[in-house]
C-alpha positions in Angstrom: -0.3 -0.2 0.1 1.2 3.4 -0.6 1.6 6.3 1.4 0.9 9.9 0.8 3.9 12.0 0.5 4.2 14.3 3.5 3.0 17.8 3.0 4.9 20.8 4.5 2.6 23.1 6.5 2.0 26.2 4.7 4.7 29.1 5.7 4.7 32.5 4.0 8.4 32.8 4.2 9.0 29.4 2.1 6.6 31.0 -0.4 8.4 34.1 -0.6 11.9 32.5 -0.8 10.6 30.2 -3.6 9.0 33.1 -5.3 12.3 35.0 -5.4 14.2 31.8 -6.4 11.5 31.3 -9.7 12.2 34.9 -10.5 15.8 34.8 -10.5 15.7 31.3 -12.8 13.4 33.3 -15.3 15.8 36.4 -15.3 18.6 34.1 -16.0 16.8 31.9 -18.5 16.1 35.3 -20.3 19.6 36.6 -20.1 20.9 33.2 -21.4 18.3 33.0 -24.2 19.3 36.5 -25.4 22.9 36.2 -25.5 22.8 32.6 -27.1 24.0 30.6 -24.2 23.1 26.9 -23.3 19.6 27.1 -21.2 18.7 24.5 -18.8 15.5 26.2 -17.2 13.6 22.7 -16.4 16.7 21.5 -14.6 17.2 24.7 -12.6 13.2 24.8 -11.7 13.6 21.1 -10.8 16.4 21.9 -8.4 14.3 24.8 -6.8 11.2 22.7 -6.3 13.2 20.0 -4.7 15.2 22.4 -2.5 11.7 24.2 -1.6 10.4 20.6 -0.8 13.4 19.7 1.4 13.2 22.9 3.5 9.3 22.6 4.0 9.6 19.0 5.3 12.8 19.3 7.0 11.1 22.5 8.8 14.1 24.9 7.6 12.8 28.1 7.5 10.2 27.7 10.2 11.8 30.2 12.4 9.9 30.1 15.8 12.3 32.9 16.9 11.1 35.4 14.3 7.5 34.7 13.4 6.0 36.7 10.4 4.3 39.3 11.3 0.8 39.9 10.4 -0.3 43.3 9.4 -3.0 45.1 11.3 -2.0 43.3 14.7 -0.4 45.8 17.1 2.7 44.7 18.5 3.8 42.3 16.1 6.7 44.5 14.5 7.2 45.5 11.0 6.4 43.7 7.9 9.1 41.7 6.5 10.5 43.4 2.9 10.5 39.9 1.2 6.6 39.3 2.0 5.6 42.0 0.2 4.5 41.2 -3.5 7.4 41.8 -6.2 5.7 44.7 -8.2 4.2 46.3 -5.6 7.5 46.1 -3.4 9.4 48.0 -6.3 6.7 50.4 -6.0 7.0 50.7 -2.3 10.6 50.9 -2.4 10.1 54.0 -4.5 7.7 55.9 -2.3 9.6 55.4 0.5 12.8 56.3 -1.0 11.1 59.7 -2.0 9.0 60.3 0.7 10.8 58.9 3.7 14.7 58.9 2.7 17.2 56.7 3.8 20.3 56.9 6.1 21.7 60.5 5.3 19.3 61.3 2.4 16.9 63.9 3.5 13.1 62.9 3.9 11.1 64.8 1.3 7.7 64.0 2.3 5.2 63.9 -0.1 2.0 61.7 -1.1 0.3 60.0 -3.7 -2.5 61.6 -5.6 -4.9 59.9 -8.2 -3.9 60.1 -11.8 -4.5 58.6 -15.2 -1.5 56.7 -16.5 -0.1 56.7 -19.7 -2.2 53.6 -20.8 -5.4 55.6 -19.7 -6.2 53.5 -16.6 -6.6 54.5 -13.3 -3.4 55.2 -11.3 -1.2 56.9 -8.3 1.0 59.7 -9.1 3.9 60.3 -6.4 3.9 64.3 -5.7 7.0 65.3 -3.7 7.6 69.2 -2.7 10.8 70.3 -4.5 11.0 67.3 -7.0 9.4 66.6 -10.4 8.5 63.3 -10.6 6.3 62.4 -13.9 5.8 58.7 -13.4 2.3 57.4 -12.6 2.1 53.9 -10.8 -0.9 51.9 -11.9 -4.0 51.1 -9.2 -3.1 47.6 -9.5 0.2 48.0 -8.1 -0.9 50.2 -5.2 -4.1 48.4 -4.2 -1.9 45.4 -2.3 -0.1 48.0 -0.5 -3.3 49.7 0.5 -4.4 45.8 1.4 -1.2 45.1 3.6 -1.5 48.2 5.5 1.6 49.6 4.1 -0.1 52.8 2.8 -2.9 54.7 4.0 -5.4 57.8 3.1 -4.6 60.9 4.3 -6.4 62.1 7.3 -7.5 65.4 6.0 -7.6 64.3 2.2 -8.9 60.9 1.3 -8.0 60.9 -2.1 -4.5 61.1 -1.3 -2.3 58.3 0.0 0.9 58.5 2.4 2.8 55.7 4.0 1.4 54.2 7.1 3.1 53.6 10.6 3.2 49.9 9.6 4.9 51.1 6.2 7.2 53.2 8.0 8.3 50.3 10.3 8.8 48.1 7.6 10.9 50.8 5.7 13.3 51.3 8.8 13.7 47.5 9.4 14.7 47.3 5.5 17.2 50.5 6.2 18.4 49.2 9.2 19.2 45.7 8.0 21.2 47.4 5.3 18.8 47.0 2.5 19.8 47.8 -1.0 17.0 47.4 -3.3 16.9 45.2 -5.6 20.3 43.5 -5.3 19.4 42.0 -1.8 16.0 40.5 -2.4 17.1 37.1 -2.9 19.2 37.3 0.5 16.6 35.4 2.5 
């Protein structure tokens, strides 16, 4: 009689780690195909799946001393940077860099206002005093940041968004860790 294979319990860190590994495989595959180098994408994906399976079954990555913080629960600490989905994470990095600053860089302040993107869809424009930025960010990129509680409406103007306290904590933790986006995202 055959037994069902052991299934690891769900773990957000493991999923994020695998997502970043998969993104790296796809980027390497694109680069190799562009320059006519040998490509073994199927082998790389198989190795990544096996590694993720071993990590899940063996309990690696289930660090009980540093549990994944749930957004919206007071006292749980900042949200981990790697748990922000990739495209919203890129937008959040830009928003935080221009509005909150990093290290010795000044905090410019600022907010997001409703606008229309180049494609004619709803979006958000980053408005920073003293800086001219003309790039609109799509609404589908900003929506996950609102759901995660990293952005919130301004108290006096609900049509404008600012970085929430949870978002500020996540940014501070990222900067204290020495985060240099995007180079360090795969270092989980």
